[in-house]
N, C-alpha and C positions, 0 to 999 in steps of 0.2 A: 362571405365564407372566410373564417379566420385562418391564420397560418397553422401548418401542421406542427404539433408539439415535437420537440426533439426527444428521441427515445435514448435513454442512457442506462446501460447495464451495470450492476454492481453485485458483489458477492455478499450474500447474507439475506436477512429478512427485513421487512419494513421496520424502520427504527434503528437500523445498524449505523455505526459511525460512517461506513462507506456511503450510505444514503445521505447523511449529513454533508459529506464531501460533494456529492452530486449537486445538492441544492446550493452549497456555498460557491461552487465554481460556475454553475449554469444559471442560477437564479431559480425562482419558484415556478416559472412557466416551463416545466419540463416533465417528462414522464419517466420516473425511475422504474427499471425492470429488475426485480430481484432474481439472483441466480444462486444455485447451491454451491458452485465451485468457481475458482478462478478460471479454470479451463473453459467453463461454460460462458463466462464473460467474453473471453477471446473468440470463441466460436460464434457467438451472437453478433459481435462486431464484424468479424471476417465475412459472415454470410449475408450481412446487410439487414438483419432483423432489427438491429439497433444502429444508431448513428455513432455512439461513443461508448467506451467502457471506462469505469473508474476503479482503480486497484490500489490497495495500500502497498507501498514499496519500502518504507522504513519508519521505524518508531524511534523517538528520541531516547527512550530508555532501553528497549529490547533489541534495537538494531534492525537489520534488514529482513525483509520478508522473502526468504530464499526461493520459494516456489514461484513467485512473480518474476524474479530475475531469470529463473530457468525457462519460464514460458516466453519471455521476451527474446531469449536466444533462439528458440525453436519456431517462433511464429513470425509472420511478415508484417504485423501491425506496427505502427509507429507511435511514439510518444508525442502528443501535440499540446500538452499542458500539464500543470501540477497545481496542487492545492494542499494547504496545511490545515489540519483540524486539531483543536485542543481536545484532549481526551479527559472526560470527567467521569470516572467510574463510580457506580452506586451498587450497593447490594440490594437486590429486589426480591421480594417474596410475595406469597399469596396474601390476599386482603386480611386473613385472620392470623397471619404469621407474626412472630416477634423475633428479635435477634437471638434470644435465649433458646428458641425452639429449633434453630437451623442445624441440621446434621449433614447436609449434602449441598454442595455449590457447583453449578454448571457455568461454563463460559468457554470462550475461545482460548486456546493455550496462551496466546500473548497476553490477554487480559488477566488470566490466572497468575501468570508470572509477574505482571505489573502490580498485582495486589497480594503478593505472597506473604508479606509481613502481617497484614490484616487477617489473612486466612489461617496463618499459623496460630494466632491468638484465638481465633474462633474454634480451632480444633475440630474441623469438619472434614468429611470426605470430599475430595476435589475431582470433578468429572469434566474432562475436556470435550468440547463440542465444536461444530463447524462455524459458529457465529455467536456474537454477544446477544443481539436482539432475538435470535433463534432460541437461545437458552431461556429467555423470558417466556417465549411461546411454549417451550417444552414444559416448564414448571406450571404454567397456567393450565395446560391440557392435563397434566398429571394431578394437579390440585392438592398435593400433599403439603401441609403447613411446615414440614421439616425440610423442605427443599427451597433453595434460593438460586438466583442467577446474578452474575456481574454484567452490567450493561449500562447504557445511558439512562438518565432520568426520563428522557423522551420515550424510551422503550416501555417504561412503567406506565406512562400516560396512555400510550397506544393500546396496550394489552390490559388496561384496567387493573394494574398490580400495585403493590405497596413498596415504597422506598424505605428500607430498614436502616440504611446507613449511607451517607454521602462522603465523597472525597476519600475513598478507601485505598487509593493507589499508594505505593511506596514513596513515590516522588510526585509532588504536585505539578511540577513543570513537565507535563506529559503530552507530547504532540506526535501525530502521525502524518507523514507526507504521503499523499496519494498522487498517482500519475493518471492522466487521461490518455487513452489509446484510441486510435482511429486508423483509417487506411492511408492518411497523409499527415505530415506534420504541418507546422504553421509558418507563414512568412515572417521575416524579421520584424520585431517590435521595437528594437532599440535597447531592450533589457532582457537578453535571452540567455539560454543555457542549452547545451547540446549533450546528449547521452550516446555513448558508443559501447560496443563490446569488441575485445580483441584478444588474440592469443599470441604468445611469443615462443621462440625456440627455448627448449630447456637447456640454457647455456648461461655462463657467467656474464653479467652486464646486459642481458637481453631486455629486461624490463627497464633498466636505466636508459638504454638507448631509445626505447620507445617513448618514454616520458620526456626525453630531452627535446623532442620536436615541439612540445608546448612551451617549455622553459625558455628556449632561445627566441621565441616569438612573443614572450610576455603574456601568454595565455594562462589565466588562473584556473587551476583544477579545484573543483569543489567537493569531489568525492571519488574514491577508488575502492572497489570491492572485488575480492577474488572468490571464484566458485570452482569446485572441482570439474574437470572436463567429463568425468565418468567414463572415459575411454582408457586412460592409464592412471594408476595410482600416483598421487602427488604432482599431477599436471593440472594447470588451472587456466581458466579464462578470466579476463579482467573487465569489469564494468567501470566505466569512467564518465564522470560529468565534468564539463568545463564551461567557462563563461564565454558567450558569443554564439552566433548563429552559424551553421555549417556553410552558408553561402557567402559569409563575409570573407574577403580575400585572405586574411592571415589564417583563418580557420580552415579554409579550403586548402591552403598550402600545407598546413600542419597535417591534415588528414591524408593528403596525397603522399607526403613523406612517410607517414605512419604505415601506410599500406606496404611500403617497401621494407619496413623493419619488423613486420609481423607475419605470422602464419596465416591469419585471416583477420579481417576487420569489418564490422557491421555498424552502420549508423542507425541508432534507434530513434533519432528524431531531434529536432530543434524546437524550442517552445519558450514562451514568456516565463520568466521566473515568478514563483508564487509571491503574492503580496499579502501581508497581514496574517 
């Protein structure tokens, strides 16, 4: 009897870039589980229905995926890995479509934004949806030659649709970083990163004081992102990534001191840095 396949949840339909991230991180011997929403991914991991979840957290062109950051704040799951996927957008239509017949284009809002220059020239109606591959599924089910979707070439293959244009993004160097979430993070690998969330007093120098705990220990910060607290206007929580594992002595010391300088602090996890 063979080993049980790992079950990994992702947001979107079969063929989505998130599914590509699942295979890139875990290899082909895995069972991807499509979910309609990011919340559903968190719920499936938390309840034990799946072993891991894969979620987009930032794009090199459009920036952070704010909904995922907000869910990391409110859930107890931890980040245990990351993977970077090159995004190659195509315009996909029904088999009898051609570029001149397209009047309406569906896709995820980020994909639509990443292809805005192409869409402007196409002079079509733009319709945001929940997923790139899901948009291909929509136009297949509707079957109208005047509708197209922005998604990966793989999506066109999966749904038996036609690629009308390739490489349609505003910028060719387009990458999305995905995080892997589970109930535990990873032990040190020697090349790690740690993610945390914290909030500071609404006072002069408070953020500077918080960040100083890393500077004086020579810990490199790789990302800082602010999000509204949603409790009071103009108050924020900060998401921070830094190099090193949380159980390394200097990182442990920095986090201990940070707790004293913040209103609250939560470790989201330590994990090996993405390669390639």
